[in-house]
C-alpha positions, 0 to 999 in steps of 0.5 A: 357116620358117627362111629366113623367120626363123620359128625357133619355127614350124619347131620346133613343127612339128619337135615335131608330126612327129618321131615319124612321120618322119625327118628328114635330115641337113641338117634335123636340122642346120638345127633344131640351128642353131636351137636353138643360135641361140635359146641353148637348148643343152639342146633342140639336144642333144635333137635331136642325140639324136633324130638318132642314135635315127633312125640319122642320122649327125651330120657336122662342121656338126652338132657344130661348131654343138652345140659352138659353142653349148655354149661360147658358153653357158658349158659348156666341158666339153659342148663338150669331150666333144662334140669327143672324141666327134667324134673317136672317130667319126673326124671331124676337127676344122676351124678353125671348130671349134678357135675355138669351143673356143679362145674357150670355154677363153678366155672361162673364163681357162683358159690352160693348156687354151687352150694345149693346145688350140692344140697340138692344133690345130696338131698336127692340121694346123690352121693357126691364123689371125687369128681364133685369134690374137685369141682368144689376145690377148684371153687373155693380155690378161685375164690380164695377159701382154702378153709372151705376146700380142706373142709370139704375134702375132710367132711365128704369122704368121711360122710359118703364112704369113700377116699381122696384120689389124685384128682382132688389132691392135685386141684389143691 
């Protein structure tokens, strides 16, 4: 159903069958992704809870999908709570997950928190990318701090060994 972009059918089928059998991790992740894409983070969270009740361990994909959904919908607090829970379970965040959190912070113009998450990202050994820089440039622009925007595009590529791309320049 999901490959044919029939999410409502797949979700309906899940609702009917969820008490009768245990889904695998891939199925749960696919359902969570479908709900997130529909903007229904409460249903996605319900599937996440169903996973736990059926003793299916969430993985990085599970958390990344949920966190991205919560951050995109403006529920940064829930995204941060899930990040903490994920880390307590020994699952290390990757650049995609960090960028989702950074984007959520930047959308709310939470400069201090954005910079703290960036520090946490670097401390975890996850290097910022052009996508990360585009988030930071937009944040600094919204905050009216062009000096910081230009500063980050000058220092980060040199420090982390990559070249700026068009996306970052467009954000300037």
